[in-house]
N, C-alpha and C positions, 0 to 999 in steps of 0.2 A: 365167129361165123366164117365159114370158108365160100368164097364166092356169094351167091345169093340163097344159100341154104343154111339153115341151122342145123347143128348136130348136137345131140344130146351128150351131156358129160358121161364119161365112162363111169360105171359103178366101181371100177378098179382104181379110179384116180383118187389119190391122197392129197391132203392139204400141202400146199407148197413148203410150208414150214417144217413138216415132217418129211417131204422129199428131200430138202435141203440137209437135214439133219442126217438122213440115212446116206446120203451121198459123202457127207463128211465122215461118217463112221466107217464106211467101205474104204474110202481113200486112206483113212487112218490106219486100217488094218494092213493095207498094202504098204503104206510108210514104214509101219513098225517091223514088217516082216518083208523086206524088199525082194526076197527069193520066193515068196509065196506064190504058188501055182494051184489054182482050183478050176475044177470042171464046173459046168453049170449046175449039176446036182449038188456038189460040194459047197457051191457058193450059197445056195438057197439054205442049206442046213447051217453053214457057219454064220450067215446074216440073218437067219431067222425071219425070212421074208418068204412070200408067195413065189411061185415060179415066174409068173408074169412081172412082178416087181423086180425080182433079181435080174431077169433077162434085160429089162429095161435099164437098170442100173449098170450092168455090165457094158451093154451097147454104148450107152452115153459115156462111160469113162473111156471106151475104145475110141469113139468119135472125138472126145476132148484130148486125145493123144496121150492119156495117163495109162491105159492098159494096151495091151496087144493079145490077140487070140491066136495060139500056137496052131500049127496044122493038125495037131491031135486034139484040139478043141479046149485045151485049157487057156485060162486067163492069167497073165502075169504083168508085173510092172514093165513098162517100155525101158529099153537100155539096162536091164539087169541080166546077169548071167547065173546060172544055177550053181 
């Protein structure tokens, strides 16, 4: 509940255990390939998730400081060089 209003759970929301597993998997991909650079469209295909889910994962990893988004829109590990 936010304030005094209830909000319906989003139909796109997945169970927390699946969310955490997906986050670990995506982090693992970037750990295994530190120079990996993907566009949002490439990430959706690589990780096999919906556009909304992929966007949420990428934005969360940017917020966590694990990834950065380059000026041309690609996502890559923070502090890696191509």
